[in-house]
Short mmCIF file of the C-alpha atoms (twelve columns), coordinates in Angstrom:
data_MODEL
# 
_entry.id   MODEL 
# 
loop_
_atom_site.group_PDB 
_atom_site.id 
_atom_site.type_symbol 
_atom_site.label_atom_id 
_atom_site.label_alt_id 
_atom_site.label_comp_id 
_atom_site.label_asym_id 
_atom_site.label_seq_id 
_atom_site.Cartn_x 
_atom_site.Cartn_y 
_atom_site.Cartn_z 
_atom_site.pdbx_PDB_model_num 
ATOM 1  C CA . MET A 1  64.541 8.044  22.487 1 
ATOM 2  C CA . ASN A 2  65.451 10.577 25.164 1 
ATOM 3  C CA . ILE A 3  69.041 11.491 25.965 1 
ATOM 4  C CA . SER A 4  70.026 13.664 28.919 1 
ATOM 5  C CA . VAL A 5  73.563 14.924 29.446 1 
ATOM 6  C CA . CYS A 6  74.539 16.024 32.932 1 
ATOM 7  C CA . ILE A 7  75.696 19.630 33.102 1 
ATOM 8  C CA . GLY A 8  76.035 19.769 36.882 1 
ATOM 9  C CA . SER A 9  79.235 21.324 38.210 1 
ATOM 10 C CA . SER A 10 81.314 18.114 38.249 1 
ATOM 11 C CA . CYS A 11 80.343 17.048 34.722 1 
ATOM 12 C CA . HIS A 12 80.549 20.633 33.489 1 
ATOM 13 C CA . GLN A 13 84.176 20.811 34.639 1 
ATOM 14 C CA . LYS A 14 84.846 17.627 32.669 1 
ATOM 15 C CA . SER A 15 83.486 19.219 29.447 1 
ATOM 16 C CA . SER A 16 79.959 17.844 29.358 1 
ATOM 17 C CA . TYR A 17 78.989 20.691 26.994 1 
ATOM 18 C CA . ALA A 18 81.484 19.308 24.448 1 
ATOM 19 C CA . ILE A 19 79.856 15.876 24.827 1 
ATOM 20 C CA . MET A 20 76.433 17.389 24.317 1 
ATOM 21 C CA . LYS A 21 77.646 19.205 21.201 1 
ATOM 22 C CA . GLU A 22 79.160 15.990 19.822 1 
ATOM 23 C CA . ILE A 23 75.991 13.975 20.468 1 
ATOM 24 C CA . LYS A 24 73.928 16.677 18.750 1 
ATOM 25 C CA . TYR A 25 76.268 16.548 15.754 1 
ATOM 26 C CA . MET A 26 76.022 12.730 15.536 1 
ATOM 27 C CA . ILE A 27 72.223 12.839 15.847 1 
ATOM 28 C CA . ASN A 28 72.061 15.273 12.922 1 
ATOM 29 C CA . GLU A 29 74.702 13.402 10.893 1 
ATOM 30 C CA . ASN A 30 72.748 10.151 11.177 1 
ATOM 31 C CA . GLY A 31 69.322 11.663 10.474 1 
ATOM 32 C CA . LEU A 32 67.935 10.866 13.925 1 
ATOM 33 C CA . ASP A 33 66.491 14.334 14.600 1 
ATOM 34 C CA . GLU A 34 62.910 13.090 14.483 1 
ATOM 35 C CA . ILE A 35 63.345 10.179 16.910 1 
ATOM 36 C CA . VAL A 36 66.008 11.351 19.380 1 
ATOM 37 C CA . THR A 37 65.518 14.147 21.897 1 
ATOM 38 C CA . LEU A 38 68.649 15.638 23.455 1 
ATOM 39 C CA . GLN A 39 68.450 17.678 26.631 1 
ATOM 40 C CA . SER A 40 70.579 18.718 29.557 1 
ATOM 41 C CA . ALA A 41 70.116 17.562 33.142 1 
ATOM 42 C CA . PHE A 42 71.369 19.393 36.188 1 
ATOM 43 C CA . CYS A 43 72.633 16.330 38.060 1 
ATOM 44 C CA . LEU A 44 72.219 12.619 37.426 1 
ATOM 45 C CA . GLY A 45 73.770 11.606 40.759 1 
ATOM 46 C CA . HIS A 46 77.063 10.073 39.622 1 
ATOM 47 C CA . CYS A 47 79.397 13.015 40.170 1 
ATOM 48 C CA . ALA A 48 82.484 10.918 40.974 1 
ATOM 49 C CA . ASP A 49 82.082 8.711  37.892 1 
ATOM 50 C CA . GLY A 50 82.899 11.182 35.116 1 
ATOM 51 C CA . ILE A 51 80.451 12.696 32.663 1 
ATOM 52 C CA . THR A 52 77.102 10.972 32.971 1 
ATOM 53 C CA . ILE A 53 74.415 10.613 30.341 1 
ATOM 54 C CA . LYS A 54 71.008 9.027  30.575 1 
ATOM 55 C CA . ILE A 55 69.485 7.263  27.580 1 
ATOM 56 C CA . ASN A 56 65.830 6.643  28.299 1 
ATOM 57 C CA . ASP A 57 66.190 5.005  31.747 1 
ATOM 58 C CA . GLU A 58 69.787 3.765  31.394 1 
ATOM 59 C CA . ILE A 59 72.546 5.676  33.173 1 
ATOM 60 C CA . ILE A 60 75.961 5.650  31.466 1 
ATOM 61 C CA . THR A 61 78.948 7.028  33.358 1 
ATOM 62 C CA . GLY A 62 82.513 7.830  32.390 1 
ATOM 63 C CA . VAL A 63 81.594 9.315  29.031 1 
ATOM 64 C CA . GLY A 64 84.275 11.432 27.371 1 
ATOM 65 C CA . MET A 65 85.532 12.508 23.979 1 
ATOM 66 C CA . GLY A 66 87.561 9.299  23.806 1 
ATOM 67 C CA . ASN A 67 84.526 7.014  23.977 1 
ATOM 68 C CA . ILE A 68 81.488 9.087  22.954 1 
ATOM 69 C CA . GLU A 69 81.524 7.694  19.419 1 
ATOM 70 C CA . GLN A 70 81.455 4.111  20.740 1 
ATOM 71 C CA . VAL A 71 78.697 4.943  23.224 1 
ATOM 72 C CA . PHE A 72 76.665 6.659  20.510 1 
ATOM 73 C CA . LYS A 73 77.006 3.743  18.121 1 
ATOM 74 C CA . ALA A 74 76.201 1.031  20.660 1 
ATOM 75 C CA . LYS A 75 73.514 2.749  22.702 1 
ATOM 76 C CA . ILE A 76 71.851 5.099  20.224 1 
ATOM 77 C CA . LEU A 77 72.600 4.396  16.569 1 
ATOM 78 C CA . ASP A 78 72.342 0.600  16.717 1 
ATOM 79 C CA . VAL A 79 69.081 0.842  18.705 1 
ATOM 80 C CA . CYS A 80 67.486 3.406  16.375 1 
ATOM 81 C CA . LYS A 81 68.356 1.769  13.067 1 
# 
């Protein structure tokens, strides 16, 4: 599974680095290091929609610290386990 977190200027201003750090922590915590690749992306084209992540080919917008755990569980953890 490939995860990209936008770090373009709009997402960066909304703390996309904190989201990336949290995803990395949850990947490690759940033992998914071998099957999940986390990377940054300069722009995913949804600048007005909040922090954007891409999981494989699915774009998810409006990600923040308030919902990253739910997104991780539904879109990453439940799919990988």
